[in-house]
C-alpha positions in Angstrom: 85.5 74.2 136.1 82.8 75.2 133.4 83.1 78.7 132.2 80.4 81.7 132.2 78.5 81.5 128.8 77.9 84.7 127.2 74.6 86.3 128.4 73.4 88.3 125.9 72.4 84.8 124.2 69.4 84.8 126.6 67.8 87.4 124.1 67.9 85.7 120.4 66.6 88.7 118.9 70.2 90.6 119.3 71.2 87.6 116.6 68.7 89.1 114.3 69.3 91.1 111.0 68.9 95.2 111.2 70.3 95.7 114.8 73.5 97.5 114.0 74.2 100.7 112.6 75.8 100.8 109.1 79.7 100.6 109.6 81.4 97.8 107.2 80.1 97.6 103.8 80.8 94.4 101.0 83.1 94.4 98.2 83.1 92.4 95.1 86.6 90.6 95.0 85.9 87.7 92.8 83.0 85.7 91.7 82.4 82.9 89.0 83.2 80.2 91.3 81.7 77.1 92.1 80.9 75.8 95.4 83.8 77.8 97.4 84.7 76.9 100.5 87.7 78.3 101.8 90.0 81.2 101.0 93.7 80.9 101.8 96.7 84.0 101.4 99.4 82.2 100.1 102.4 83.1 102.5 105.3 83.6 99.5 102.9 86.2 97.3 101.2 88.7 98.8 99.1 89.2 95.5 97.9 85.5 95.5 95.0 83.7 97.1 93.4 80.1 96.6 90.3 79.5 96.9 89.2 75.9 97.6 86.3 74.7 95.8 83.8 71.5 97.4 84.1 69.7 93.8 87.4 69.3 93.6 89.6 72.3 92.4 91.4 74.7 93.5 91.3 78.3 92.1 94.3 80.4 91.8 93.5 84.3 92.4 96.4 86.8 91.5 96.3 90.5 91.7 92.5 90.0 92.2 92.1 88.2 89.4 90.3 85.2 88.9 92.9 82.7 86.9 91.6 80.5 84.2 93.4 77.7 85.0 93.0 75.9 88.0 95.7 75.4 90.6 94.9 71.9 91.0 92.4 69.5 89.9 91.3 66.6 92.2 87.9 66.2 91.2 88.9 62.4 89.7 90.2 61.6 93.2 87.1 62.6 95.2 83.4 61.9 96.3 81.6 65.3 96.7 78.2 66.4 97.9 76.3 66.8 100.7 79.2 67.4 103.4 82.3 65.4 101.2 84.0 67.0 98.7 88.0 68.8 99.0 87.3 70.5 102.0 90.2 72.2 103.0 94.4 73.7 101.9 97.1 75.4 104.1 100.3 76.4 103.0 103.2 76.4 105.4 105.1 79.5 106.6 108.3 78.2 104.3 106.1 77.5 100.9 108.1 80.1 99.3 111.6 77.5 99.7 109.4 73.9 100.1 107.0 74.6 97.9 104.7 72.3 99.3 100.9 72.4 100.6 98.5 70.1 102.5 94.4 69.2 101.3 92.1 67.5 103.1 89.5 65.6 101.0 87.3 62.9 101.1 87.9 60.1 98.5 85.8 58.2 96.2 85.3 55.9 99.5 83.8 58.6 101.8 87.1 58.7 104.1 89.2 61.4 104.8 92.8 62.0 103.4 95.0 64.6 104.1 97.7 64.9 101.3 100.6 66.9 100.7 100.8 68.3 97.3 104.2 70.6 96.1 104.1 73.2 93.7 105.1 73.0 89.7 108.0 74.7 88.0 105.3 76.8 87.1 104.2 78.9 90.8 100.6 79.3 89.3 100.1 75.6 89.2 101.1 72.4 91.3 102.5 69.2 90.3 99.2 66.7 91.0 101.7 63.8 90.3 103.6 65.2 93.9 100.6 63.8 96.1 101.5 62.2 99.6 98.6 61.2 101.7 99.5 61.0 104.6 100.2 58.0 107.6 98.2 58.2 110.7 98.9 56.2 113.6 95.8 53.8 112.7 98.6 52.1 109.7 96.2 53.6 107.4 97.1 56.5 104.9 93.3 57.2 105.4 90.9 58.3 108.4 87.8 55.8 108.0 84.1 58.1 108.1 81.3 55.8 109.5 79.0 58.0 108.0 78.5 60.9 105.1 78.5 64.1 107.2 80.6 65.8 110.0 83.9 65.4 108.1 85.5 68.3 109.2 88.3 69.5 106.8 89.7 72.3 107.8 93.7 72.5 108.2 95.6 75.6 109.3 99.4 76.0 109.8 99.4 77.2 113.8 101.6 80.1 114.9 103.9 77.2 115.9 104.6 75.6 112.9 102.6 73.0 113.3 99.4 71.4 111.1 96.2 71.6 112.5 93.3 69.1 111.3 89.7 69.5 112.4 87.6 66.1 111.9 84.5 65.6 112.8 82.4 63.1 114.9 82.3 60.4 111.6 78.4 61.7 111.0 75.2 60.5 111.7 73.4 62.2 114.9 74.2 62.6 118.0 77.2 61.1 117.8 75.9 57.3 117.6 79.8 55.7 118.6 80.6 58.1 120.8 83.6 58.8 118.8 84.7 61.9 119.9 85.1 60.6 123.0 86.9 58.0 122.2 90.6 58.2 122.9 91.3 55.3 120.2 89.7 57.7 117.4 90.8 60.4 115.5 87.0 61.8 115.1 85.9 64.4 117.0 89.3 65.4 117.8 91.4 68.6 116.6 94.8 67.1 115.6 97.9 68.3 115.8 101.0 67.3 113.2 104.8 68.2 112.3 105.2 68.3 108.6 108.5 69.7 108.3 109.6 66.5 107.7 112.0 64.9 104.9 110.3 63.5 101.8 112.0 60.4 102.8 109.8 60.1 105.5 107.4 57.6 105.0 104.7 59.1 107.1 105.1 62.6 105.9 104.6 63.8 109.3 105.6 63.6 113.4 104.4 63.9 116.3 105.3 67.4 118.6 107.0 66.4 121.3 104.4 68.4 123.4 101.2 67.1 122.1 99.1 66.3 125.2 98.8 62.7 124.1 102.0 61.9 122.6 102.3 58.5 124.6 98.7 57.2 123.8 97.4 55.0 120.6 96.7 58.2 119.1 99.8 60.9 119.9 98.0 63.2 116.9 95.3 64.3 119.2 95.4 67.3 120.0 91.8 68.3 121.7 88.6 66.2 122.2 84.8 66.7 122.3 84.6 68.3 119.0 81.3 67.4 116.6 81.9 69.5 113.2 84.7 71.7 113.6 83.9 73.4 110.2 86.2 76.2 110.6 88.0 77.3 112.7 92.0 79.9 112.7 94.4 81.7 115.0 95.0 85.1 116.4 97.6 85.6 114.8 100.7 87.2 116.9 102.3 88.2 114.3 100.0 91.2 114.3 99.4 91.5 117.6 96.7 88.9 118.4 96.8 86.1 121.4 97.9 83.2 119.4 94.6 81.4 120.7 93.0 78.8 118.6 89.3 79.7 118.1 86.8 76.8 116.7 82.9 77.1 115.4 81.3 73.8 116.0 78.5 73.4 114.0 75.4 72.2 117.0 73.2 69.0 116.5 69.9 70.7 116.7 69.9 73.0 119.2 73.1 75.2 119.9 75.7 77.0 118.0 79.1 77.2 119.5 82.3 78.8 119.8 85.1 77.4 121.9 88.2 79.3 122.5 91.4 77.8 123.4 94.5 79.7 124.7 97.9 79.4 122.9 99.5 76.1 123.4 97.0 75.0 125.8 96.1 71.7 124.3 94.5 68.5 126.4 91.3 70.1 126.4 87.9 68.3 126.4 84.8 70.6 124.7 82.1 68.0 125.9 80.4 66.8 122.8 78.4 64.7 122.7 78.0 64.5 126.5 77.2 68.3 125.9 76.0 70.6 123.1 77.8 74.2 124.0 76.9 75.1 127.5 74.4 72.5 127.6 73.9 68.5 128.4 73.3 66.2 125.9 73.6 62.4 125.9 74.8 61.5 128.7 74.6 57.8 128.5 78.2 57.4 128.3 80.9 58.9 130.5 83.4 62.0 128.7 86.8 60.7 128.0 88.1 62.8 130.8 86.8 65.6 132.7 86.8 68.7 133.1 84.6 69.8 130.2 84.8 73.3 128.3 82.1 75.3 127.8 82.3 77.9 125.1 82.6 81.4 125.4 79.8 81.6 122.9 76.7 79.7 121.4 73.4 80.4 120.0 70.5 78.5 119.5 68.2 77.9 116.5 66.5 81.4 116.1 69.3 82.7 115.3 71.0 80.1 112.8 72.0 76.5 112.0 75.3 76.2 111.1 78.1 77.8 112.6 81.1 78.9 109.8 84.2 79.6 112.4 85.5 83.0 111.3 88.8 85.2 112.0 89.8 87.3 114.7 90.4 90.2 113.2 94.0 92.0 113.3 94.1 93.9 110.2 94.5 97.8 109.7 91.1 99.0 107.2 88.3 98.4 109.5 90.0 100.8 112.3 91.0 100.7 115.8 87.0 99.7 116.9 87.3 96.4 115.5 90.9 95.0 115.7 90.6 92.1 117.8 86.9 91.0 117.0 86.1 87.6 116.3 84.1 87.7 112.9 81.6 84.5 112.3 78.6 83.6 110.2 75.4 81.1 109.7 75.7 79.2 106.3 72.5 78.6 106.8 71.4 82.0 108.1 73.1 83.3 105.8 74.0 85.6 108.2 77.6 87.2 109.8 78.1 88.7 113.1 81.3 89.7 115.0 82.0 89.6 118.9 84.5 91.4 121.6 86.9 89.2 123.3 88.0 90.2 126.4 91.6 88.3 127.2 92.3 87.3 131.2 95.6 87.9 131.2 96.1 85.8 134.3 94.9 82.2 132.8 94.8 83.2 128.8 91.5 82.5 128.4 88.6 84.8 126.8 85.2 86.2 127.5 82.9 87.5 124.7 80.7 90.7 124.8 79.2 93.5 122.9 77.8 90.9 119.8 76.8 93.3 116.3 74.8 91.6 113.5 76.7 92.7 110.4 74.4 90.5 107.8 72.3 94.1 106.5 75.6 95.4 106.0 77.5 93.3 104.2 75.8 89.7 103.2 73.0 87.2 103.1 73.0 83.7 101.3 75.6 80.9 102.1 78.6 82.4 104.4 81.2 78.9 103.7 84.0 80.7 105.0 86.4 83.4 106.2 89.9 84.6 105.4 92.1 87.1 105.3 95.0 88.6 103.1 98.6 89.6 103.8 97.6 92.4 105.0 95.2 91.1 107.6 92.1 92.6 105.6 89.1 90.2 106.3 87.1 88.5 103.5 83.9 86.2 103.5 82.8 83.4 101.0 79.8 82.4 100.1 79.3 79.3 98.9 75.8 80.0 97.0 76.7 82.7 95.1 80.1 81.4 94.4 81.6 85.1 95.3 84.4 86.1 97.9 83.9 89.5 99.2 86.1 91.4 100.9 84.9 93.6 104.6 85.7 97.0 104.4 85.0 99.9 106.4 81.7 102.5 105.5 83.0 105.2 106.6 84.6 107.7 103.9 87.9 106.7 103.6 90.7 109.1 104.6 92.7 110.5 102.0 95.0 108.5 100.2 97.8 110.0 98.0 97.2 108.0 95.3 100.8 108.4 93.2 104.3 108.2 94.4 107.6 108.7 92.6 109.9 106.8 94.6 112.9 107.5 92.3 114.4 109.9 91.7 114.0 111.9 94.7 113.3 115.7 94.7 116.3 117.5 93.9 118.7 114.5 92.4 121.6 115.4 90.6 120.7 112.8 87.2 123.1 111.7 84.1 120.9 110.2 82.0 119.1 107.8 81.0 117.6 108.2 84.5 114.9 106.2 86.0 111.0 107.3 87.1 109.7 105.0 88.9 106.8 104.2 92.4 103.5 103.6 92.7 100.1 104.1 91.5 96.4 103.3 92.6 92.7 104.3 92.7 91.6 103.0 96.1 88.2 102.7 94.8 89.1 100.1 92.4 88.0 96.8 92.5 90.0 94.0 90.9 93.3 95.7 89.6 95.6 99.1 90.6 92.7 101.1 88.9 95.1 103.4 87.2 95.8 102.5 83.8 99.1 104.3 82.4 101.5 106.6 83.9 102.8 109.6 82.4 105.6 111.5 82.5 107.0 115.6 81.6 109.8 117.3 82.1 109.0 121.2 82.2 112.5 123.2 82.4 113.1 126.7 83.9 112.2 128.2 80.4 111.1 127.2 77.2 108.5 124.4 76.4 107.7 120.9 78.2 109.3 117.3 77.1 108.1 114.4 76.9 109.6 111.5 79.1 107.7 108.7 78.3 104.9 106.3 79.3 104.5 103.2 81.6 101.9 100.6 82.8 101.4 99.6 85.9 102.3 96.2 86.9 105.4 96.3 88.5 105.6 94.2 92.1 105.2 96.1 95.1 103.8 94.0 97.9 104.9 97.1 100.0 101.5 98.9 98.6 99.8 95.3 98.5 100.1 95.2 102.7 99.3 99.2 103.3 96.3 99.4 101.1 95.3 96.1 100.2 96.5 92.8 98.0 94.8 93.9 95.0 97.3 96.6 95.1 100.4 94.7 95.0 101.2 94.9 91.1 100.7 98.5 91.3 104.5 99.5 90.6 105.4 101.4 87.4 109.1 102.8 86.0 110.4 104.1 82.6 113.4 105.3 81.6 114.0 109.3 80.9 116.5 110.6 78.4 116.9 113.7 75.5 116.8 116.1 78.3 119.2 119.2 77.7 121.0 119.5 80.9 119.2 121.8 83.1 116.8 122.0 86.3 113.5 120.2 85.4 110.4 119.5 87.4 109.2 116.1 86.0 105.6 115.5 86.2 104.0 112.2 86.8 100.0 111.5 85.7 98.0 109.1 86.4 95.3 107.6 84.1 92.6 106.7 86.1 90.6 103.8 84.9 87.1 104.8 86.3 87.1 108.2 84.3 89.3 107.7 81.5 90.8 111.2 82.6 94.5 111.5 84.2 93.3 112.9 88.0 96.4 112.3 89.9 99.5 114.2 89.8 103.2 113.7 91.7 106.6 116.4 91.0 109.7 115.9 92.0 112.3 118.8 90.9 115.8 117.4 89.5 118.6 118.7 87.8 120.0 116.8 84.9 123.7 117.1 84.3 125.6 116.2 80.9 125.9 112.5 80.2 128.3 112.2 77.2 131.0 109.7 77.5 134.1 109.8 75.1 136.7 107.2 74.9 140.4 107.6 72.8 141.4 103.4 71.9 144.3 104.9 69.8 146.8 106.2 70.3 147.9 105.3 73.2 149.1 107.4 75.9 152.5 108.1 75.9 152.9 106.5 72.7 155.8 107.3 69.6 153.5 107.8 66.2 154.6 108.8 62.8 152.8 110.6 60.6 150.7 109.7 59.4 148.5 108.4 62.5 145.0 107.8 63.2 143.0 109.1 66.4 140.0 106.5 66.9 137.5 105.8 69.8 133.6 105.9 70.6 131.7 108.6 71.6 127.6 108.6 73.2 125.6 110.7 74.7 123.7 108.3 76.8 121.1 110.9 76.8 119.8 111.1 73.3 116.0 110.0 72.7 117.9 107.9 69.6 121.1 107.6 67.5 124.3 107.4 69.1 123.8 111.8 70.5 126.9 113.0 68.8 127.4 114.6 65.7 130.4 116.1 65.5 134.5 114.8 66.8 137.4 117.4 66.8 140.9 117.0 67.6 143.5 119.2 68.7 147.1 119.5 69.4 148.5 121.3 72.1 152.6 121.6 72.3 153.5 120.5 75.8 156.8 122.5 75.9 156.1 126.4 77.3 156.6 128.4 74.4 156.5 125.6 71.6 153.5 127.3 69.6 150.1 127.4 69.5 147.5 124.8 69.3 147.5 122.7 66.1 143.7 121.7 64.5 144.2 118.3 63.6 141.2 117.4 61.7 137.3 116.2 62.4 135.8 112.9 63.1 134.2 110.6 60.4 132.1 107.7 62.4 131.9 103.9 61.7 130.8 100.8 63.3 131.4 100.3 67.0 129.5 96.7 67.7 130.8 96.0 71.0 129.6 99.9 72.1 125.9 98.6 71.3 126.7 95.4 73.2 127.3 97.4 76.1 125.1 100.8 76.2 122.5 99.6 73.5 121.7 99.5 69.4 121.2 102.8 69.0 124.9 103.3 70.1 126.1 101.6 67.5 127.3 103.9 65.2 129.4 105.4 68.1 133.1 104.8 66.5 134.8 107.9 65.4 138.5 108.4 63.5 140.3 110.8 62.7 143.6 110.3 60.1 146.1 113.3 61.2 149.2 114.6 58.8 149.7 117.2 61.8 151.1 118.4 64.2 154.7 118.9 63.7 157.4 116.1 65.8 157.6 117.2 69.0 155.7 115.9 71.9 151.9 116.7 71.9 148.8 116.5 73.8 145.8 115.2 71.7 142.4 117.0 73.1 139.3 114.9 71.7 136.4 117.2 72.0 132.9 115.1 71.5 129.7 117.5 70.1 126.5 116.5 72.1 122.6 116.9 70.1 121.4 117.3 73.3 123.1 119.9 75.1 124.6 121.5 71.7 127.5 121.8 73.1 131.4 120.4 73.2 130.6 118.7 76.8 133.4 115.7 76.6 136.8 115.8 76.5 139.9 113.3 76.7 143.7 113.6 76.3 146.0 111.6 75.0 150.0 112.7 75.3 152.1 111.3 72.2 155.3 111.9 70.6 155.2 112.7 67.2 158.6 111.8 64.7 
């Protein structure tokens, strides 16, 4: 049974620009690309995306910055131009561990290759030598193309973990060989394969057990009757989506269409060439099987001439009103629209409604692809201008806390050195966190403030990137604080805003800094028997010292153990010497931390030797050690 086609299509004027109030805006993300055709998020790193360029290079974006060196260069292996070239890329969910990824390109003979590559030891570059071309049921490592157009080219991993490959009908006009309905051809089909096979697998793929045509000569086939499914995507179930496959299928000369396939519902026939959209086309040969599934949405040539399939939006930045809407465009007309999808809970099928034209808000030009980042936010690719833009809300942004101190927590008790760490962003920035530096000052309860230190941003904060956008995923900062006299302080972090050149954001925490002196007695050992003269030696540091060891005096006293045995005896003051072992553990500034006191007193008897260390940080003797000895 045919699905009902969206009734608003009878009025083509609704597809024309300028019919929707400005609610969205395009935020430039990267520029300087050459013929970009796909935008792909790295599943292992929220800060990284890839842009596929038709001419043969894959470019890498890191923290909103387009890297100079290509991730992979296949220019010598492809035929590019028209509808040929490097057309698609997909990274599996286990990319972090496996390092595998897949590309779709037209080889120099004009045939389609789907190849597996691996990431190199440099995570920002692929290993070109790792290329492995998948072997199909035809017995070849290519899919033969009879004409130069309708190559399809999209690759997407579905929620089921399998790789979906969109194949056009082979080209020319009206599929002259009826290949989209031919069970013996991989053309004009959606293919579904399992690529989670060992490297030793000679095909590089397996056929999923539930593929609907598993027992046929072409078991890779998932669905029939597609003309040129240039871009398709899945409604992300990890973000509340249905898992449905939504396909933008480019039309012949009259109708562009959106096909909707409920999750796991393979074995469908979308009708090409017998039907274009919901309309009879060439019917001289019968379809492979019935029924033919009509699109949920179509538009005619008054609105556009080449649909660019899009994405069901499941992010947060555009607001709840846009969640679940399908965004798509037209390459020739340079337009972007969205439709609402109403899913029947019983059948899983969707109905389209509430068409909105966003062209005047977002773009004009050759819209070649859509993509999402790690936070589910939506991007579109402009082939003609060589740019990628993020779709953002035009509504005033809600107040965003631009600076956060994660550690120390408020009212923490600290020994020095201590860490001040957190994150900072300027939500209006593009291409970076928007904050150039963090300065931290400590304000005591009384007296003058003390400069604790400065830090540049750049620490990995994928949680911030997930909440505010991938460009902010390197917004972390951290620095060590020391040199504070013990007491109560308010730590104040100031953020230097790039766009203004001024410190414009502030965050505070209250802390108590306690004494941080460390003192060790190496000799004599506890309960040792010593003859006069003997040496009292060890090491002492104040970890809160900004420079030097932080200890400027050592005093040793002897206290008689037996009651009434007399008064304490001053043993002496220490001299300082080299302790490379202490420097190796605590830092080079503490090398001169060894002390020694040569003592000819006290008189024979049992004594507690008490060693006091005077801190230059606190100005007091705030470290003590006791050793009991018998003096002969």
